[in-house]
N, C-alpha and C positions, 0 to 999 in steps of 0.2 A: 236431477240423479249425478249428472257430471262433475257438480261442486262437490255434492257429498261427498262422491269417491274419491274426490281431489285432497279434500280436508282430513279425510281418513286416512289415506294414504301420507299426510303431510302428521300427523300423528303414531305413528306407527311405528313404536319400539320393537325390535328385533329379538325374542328371547335367544338366550343364549348364544348369542353374539358380540364381541365386544371387538375393539379396535386390533388388538391381535389376530384374532381369529380369522376377522375378515381379511388383513392382511397374508395372511396363510394362505386362505384359497384363493384371494389375488397369485400368489405366487405360484399355487401349484397349477392353477389354468393360464397360466401365462408358456406358452410355447416355446421356450427358447432355451433350447439345450444348451448351447454355448455359456450360459452362465450360472455360475452354482444356485445353489437355492440359499445361500447365504447372501450372496451378491444382491439376487431379487429380492429376498427378504427385506435390507437394507433400502433399495431404491425403494421399495414399495412404502415399507413404512416411512419413509423421509414424503414423499408425495402425498402418502394418504394423511400427516399431520396436519399437512399443509392445507390440504379441500378441506379437514374438519373443524378448522382456525378459520375459514371462513364462514360471513354472518349468515345465518338461515341454514347452513350445510351440517347435518349433524348424523348420527353413525344410524339412524335409522333409515334417513333418506339414500345414503352411501348404499347400505344393505340391498334396499329397495332398485339400486342402480349398479350394481355390484357388475353385472355381465356388461354395461356401457363403460362402466369403469376400466374395464380387462381389456376393451378394447382401444381406451386410450392412451393406456399402457404400453401397451402391445405397438401401437403408432408410435409412441415416444420413444421406446428403445428404439426401434428400424429409423428412426429419425435420430437420436445417436448414434446409432452404430454408421450411417451414412454421411455423419459429419467427421467422424472418427475416421474414416476412409479417406477423406478431400484434403485431412489435415496430412501438409509436408512434414517428412521426418525430419529428427531431428538428431545429426549426426557431431 
């Protein structure tokens, strides 16, 4: 039974979801008030495009794992923010 569920999950094709809707959902669900929606959308779209270019990763899998992806994006934004705050200022 677990193998069947796994195989069915891999064959899943989300209805009414495309790359743009998934990126918009991720942006809406990223609690980062200091970033504009346009900035988040540019970042998320680029990240999502590179993810979907990976072998074996498609829109169906991305849609099933969108909550995990949101968590990864949130962590990456925190990481980038921390790196930026550690940069010496240029005068």
